N, C-alpha and C positions, 0 to 999 in steps of 0.2 A: 331358314333366315339367319344372320349372323346376327354376333350377339349385340355388337352397336347398335341393333335397329331394334332390340328388344326393349319394351319399359318393362321393369321388374318393379316400378315405385314412380311415386310422387314427392318433389317438395315440396310445401307451404314454409312461407313465411310466416311467423308468430311477431305480427308488429307491435306487441306487446313488452315483448324483448328484445326485440330489433334497434341495435345503435343507432341506425339512420332514423327508421321511423318513432322510436322513443324516445330518443335524449337528441334528436334533429343533429346527430355529429356524421361526420361524410364516414362512410365504410362501405366498401364493395370486395369484402374479400369473397364470401359467396359467387359473385360473378366472375373473379379474379381466375378460380380455380375449378368455374365448369365446364369440363371438355366439352360439351355439347352448347354454350350460347345458348342455354335455356334460364337465365338468372339475365333481366333486363331489368332498365331502372325507369322510375318515373319521377319527376320530381315535383316536393310537396315541401311550401314554405323555401323554396330557394335549397333543398336537401336532394339530393338525389338520392333513391330509393329502392330498393330491390323486389321484384317481383317475380313470377317464377310464369314461365313461357308452359304450360301445359303439352301443345303440341311438341314441344323439344322434349322436354326434361325425360330424363329415361331411368330416374332414380335411384343412381349411381352411386351419390352419399358422398361425393367429391365434396359437397357445400356447406354439408352436414359436420363432416370429420374438420372443415378451418375455420370453422364461424367462431369470432374471438369472445363472442357475448355469453355470459352466466347466468341463468342456463342459456342454453344453447338457443337459438330466435329461426333457427331452417332445421327442418323435420322430413324425414323422408316415411312416408307411409308404403306399405306394401300395396301393389295392387292385387286383387283378388283373380286367384289362379280360374279358368275356365277348367270343366270340367271333361278328360277324354270318354270318349263313348267309345267302347268296344266295337258296339256293331251301329252302321249306318242309322240315321233316325227314317224311319220308313216315310214316302211319300205322299203327302197326303191329298 
């Protein structure tokens, strides 16, 4: 599996900290920096606000590292690892 196809996390927008969601000001920095085009905009009261497309997000953190809000309004949460089985499961 290629690295670009592996999802290591999932970004989440904290609306109460987001410049677009909370202050109703235009800000699409997270969308501009996402290499997977996983940040899309929805219109809310005349302002375009970011949301994360979970099917496209790989959890790379590019959006999180560029967010201008303080505290940061978009965070990446790691995905749970699946256990590696030493032996195949018996067929039931």
